[in-house]
N, C-alpha and C positions, 0 to 999 in steps of 0.2 A: 540627929538627922532623921527626918520623917521617912516612912516607907515609900511615899511618893517620890521624894528626892532620890532615895537609893535606887528605886526602879528606873527613874528617869536617867540618872547618870549612867547606869549599867547599859540601858538600851541605846542611848546615844553613842557611847563608846563602842559598843558592839556593831551597830549599824553604820557608823561613819568613822572607821578607823583612819582614813586618809585625811580627815579634816583637822585643822589646828584647834584643839579644844582646851579650855581651861575650866577648872571646877572651883566652886565656892560653896558657902553655906548661906542658907536663908538668914536674914532677909535680902542678902545680896543675890545676884544671879547664881543659880546652882550649876549652870553650864553656860559658857560663852563660846561662841563659834566665830573664829576670825573670818572676816569677809573675803570672798574671792576677788572682789573689786573694791578698791578703797572708797569709792563714792557710795557704795551700798551701806557700809557700816556693819558692825558685828550683830549677830543674833544672840539675844540674851534670853535664857529660859529661867523663869521664876517659879518657885513653888509657893503657891498661895493657899496652901493647906488642903483645900478641897478642889482646886483646879490648877492648871498650869497657864501662866501668861507668857506669851512669846513676844518679845520686843524685836520687831523685824527691821533691823538696821535703822536708818534714819527716817523711815516711812510711816510705820503704823505698829500696832500691836494686836494680837488676837488672844482670846480666852478659849482654852480647851477644858471642858468639864464633862461630866456624865451624870445625868439625873434619872437614869433607868431605875425603875422600881424593882424590888425583889432581889437585888444583888448585894453582896457584902462589900466592905470597903476594899478588900484585896482585889476583887473583880473590877470594881469601879476604877481603882488605880491602874489596873492592867489595860482597861479600855481607854483611859486618858492617855497613857503612855503610847498605846498603839496609834491613837489619833495624832499625837505629836510626831511620831516617827513618819507617818504617812505625809503629814504637812511638811516636815523637813525634807523628805525625799523629793517632793514636788518643787521645793525651793531650789535645792542644789542641782536639780535636773533642768533648771530654767523653765519649769512649767508654770510658775507663779510670777505674775507681773505686779509691780509695786509703783505707786505714785504718791506725790505730796510729801508731807513731812509731819513729824510729831507736833511742831509748832503751829502749823496752819491746817491740820487735818490731812490725813492720807488714807490709803487703803491698799487692798490687794485682791486679786482675782486670778482664776485660772486663765492662762493665755488663750486667746481665741474665743473667750466667752463674752467679750464686749460687743455691744451693738454699734451702729454707725455713729451715734452721738457721743460715744465715750471719748474718743480722741479730742473732740471739740471741747467737752466739759473738762477733762483732766489735763489735756494738752501734753505735748511732748516735753521732755523725754519721759518715758516710763522706764523702769528698771527691771531687770532680772538679776539673779545672783551674780552672773558673770559680768554685768555692766549695763550701761544705758541702751535702750532700744530707740533707734531713730528710723521710724518708718512712716 
């Protein structure tokens, strides 16, 4: 198991003790978080050796990496894991909004950051961790 995987598993378990977590070994998801709402789907955290990929339910995925110069791999891993924890906190606090699907393209953004055209382009419903948003 890589040092990035070890640090990721430890940080997720420490920061989210109330979530239903399962663990695996790369190339499979190293952490899977059961969804709060069944239509959201599970969050899967993948160790891609130099970055973390997060499959965000049935909607999209994001890459978390760090290209800062002048730091060693341990510090790079620490920064990647910190970015993951921050992202996951936003998800489980319903601060991230998701739309679309892996099949047809999807995405995510901080709630409230959309302009007036957004709802027309992406259409309802959009989702947060706890379920669909109908507004």
